[in-house]
N, C-alpha and C positions, 0 to 999 in steps of 0.2 A: 705283056706291051699295054695294056689297058691300064692295069695297075701302076703301072710305071710312069704313066701318063697322069692318072689321078694324084699320085705321090707328088708329082713335080707342081701339078696345080695348088694342090695343099698346101707344098712348100711355099711357093711364090705367095700365096693367100696370107700364110702366117709372117712371112717376112715383111710382106706390105703393112698388116696389123702392128707389127714392133715397129717399123718404120713410123707409122703414125702415131701411134703411142708415144715415141721418142720425140716426135716433132711436137705433139700436143703437150709433152711435159716441158720441153724446151719454151715455146710459147707461154706456157703460165709462168715458168721461172723471169722470163725476160718481163713479163707483166707486173711480177710481185717486185721486180727489182725496180722497174719504172715508177710503181705506186710508192715504194719506200723512198726514191730519191723525189718524189713530188713531195711526199711528206716532208721530208728531210728539209728542201729548199721553204718550203711553207713556214716550217719552225724557225728557221734563220731568218727570215723576213720577218716574223712575228719577234724575234729576240732584236733583231736591228731597230724595229719601229720602237718598241719598249724602251731600249737604250735612248733612242732619240730622245722619245717624251720624257725619260727621266733627266737627259741633257737640259732640255727645256724646262722642266720642272727647278732643276737645280738653279739654272741661269736667272730664272723668275725669284727664286728665294734668296739670291744674291743681290738682284735689283732692289728688293725690298729689304733686304738688310743695309744696303748702302742708303736708300731713302730713310730709313729708320735712323741710320747715323748723321745723316745731314740733318734731319729735325732735332734729335738730341743735342747735336752741336750748336743749333739754332736757339735752342729753348736756354741752352746754358749761356751763350751771347747774351739773351734778353736778360736772364739772371745777374750777368755781369755788369750790363749796363745798369740794370736797375740799382745794383749796388753802388755803382758809381753816382749816380744820380741821387741817392739817398744819402750819401756821403759828403755831398755839397750842399 
Protein backbone atom coordinates (compact mmCIF):
# COMPACT_ATOMS: atom_id res chain seq x y z
CA UNK A 1 0.00 0.00 0.00
CA UNK A 2 2.88 2.37 0.79
CA UNK A 3 4.40 1.71 -2.62
CA UNK A 4 1.05 2.39 -4.31
CA UNK A 5 0.75 5.67 -2.44
CA UNK A 6 4.32 6.64 -3.38
CA UNK A 7 3.64 5.80 -7.05
CA UNK A 8 0.50 7.95 -6.98
CA UNK A 9 2.41 10.87 -5.46
CA UNK A 10 5.20 10.39 -7.98
CA UNK A 11 2.73 10.27 -10.86
CA UNK A 12 0.92 13.35 -9.58
CA UNK A 13 4.22 15.20 -9.29
CA UNK A 14 5.27 14.11 -12.79
CA UNK A 15 1.88 15.21 -14.17
CA UNK A 16 2.23 18.51 -12.35
CA UNK A 17 5.71 19.10 -13.84
CA UNK A 18 4.46 18.16 -17.31
CA UNK A 19 1.58 20.61 -16.88
CA UNK A 20 3.97 23.36 -15.71
CA UNK A 21 6.34 22.67 -18.60
CA UNK A 22 3.44 22.92 -21.06
CA UNK A 23 2.26 26.18 -19.48
CA UNK A 24 5.79 27.63 -19.65
CA UNK A 25 6.04 26.61 -23.31
CA UNK A 26 2.71 28.27 -24.10
CA UNK A 27 3.75 31.45 -22.28
CA UNK A 28 7.00 31.56 -24.24
CA UNK A 29 5.15 31.08 -27.52
CA UNK A 30 2.68 33.86 -26.67
CA UNK A 31 5.57 36.14 -25.76
CA UNK A 32 7.35 35.37 -29.03
CA UNK A 33 4.18 35.98 -31.02
CA UNK A 34 3.53 39.25 -29.18
CA UNK A 35 7.11 40.43 -29.79
CA UNK A 36 6.87 39.53 -33.48
CA UNK A 37 3.56 41.39 -33.75
CA UNK A 38 5.12 44.44 -32.05
CA UNK A 39 8.10 44.32 -34.38
CA UNK A 40 5.81 44.00 -37.41
CA UNK A 41 3.77 47.00 -36.25
CA UNK A 42 6.92 49.06 -35.70
CA UNK A 43 8.20 48.18 -39.17
CA UNK A 44 4.85 49.02 -40.75
CA UNK A 45 4.82 52.35 -38.91
CA UNK A 46 8.36 53.08 -40.09
CA UNK A 47 7.33 52.26 -43.66
CA UNK A 48 4.30 54.56 -43.39
CA UNK A 49 6.51 57.36 -42.05
CA UNK A 50 9.04 56.79 -44.81
CA UNK A 51 6.29 56.84 -47.46
CA UNK A 52 4.91 60.07 -46.00
CA UNK A 53 8.38 61.64 -46.03
CA UNK A 54 8.87 60.56 -49.64
CA UNK A 55 5.51 62.06 -50.62
CA UNK A 56 6.45 65.29 -48.88
CA UNK A 57 9.80 65.35 -50.69
CA UNK A 58 8.07 64.66 -54.00
CA UNK A 59 5.62 67.50 -53.38
CA UNK A 60 8.53 69.82 -52.56
CA UNK A 61 10.28 68.83 -55.79
CA UNK A 62 7.12 69.49 -57.77
CA UNK A 63 6.78 72.91 -56.15
CA UNK A 64 10.41 73.65 -56.94
CA UNK A 65 9.91 72.55 -60.56
CA UNK A 66 6.83 74.74 -60.82
CA UNK A 67 8.76 77.72 -59.41
CA UNK A 68 11.61 77.10 -61.84
CA UNK A 69 9.14 76.90 -64.73
CA UNK A 70 7.62 80.22 -63.67
CA UNK A 71 11.08 81.75 -63.47
CA UNK A 72 11.94 80.43 -66.93
CA UNK A 73 8.65 81.75 -68.28
CA UNK A 74 9.40 85.14 -66.73
CA UNK A 75 12.89 85.17 -68.24
CA UNK A 76 11.46 84.26 -71.62
CA UNK A 77 8.94 87.09 -71.33
CA UNK A 78 11.73 89.52 -70.43
CA UNK A 79 13.70 88.40 -73.47
CA UNK A 80 10.61 88.79 -75.66
CA UNK A 81 9.98 92.29 -74.35
CA UNK A 82 13.66 93.21 -74.84
CA UNK A 83 13.42 92.01 -78.41
CA UNK A 84 10.30 94.14 -78.98
CA UNK A 85 12.00 97.21 -77.52
CA UNK A 86 15.10 96.61 -79.60
CA UNK A 87 12.97 96.30 -82.74
CA UNK A 88 11.40 99.74 -82.22
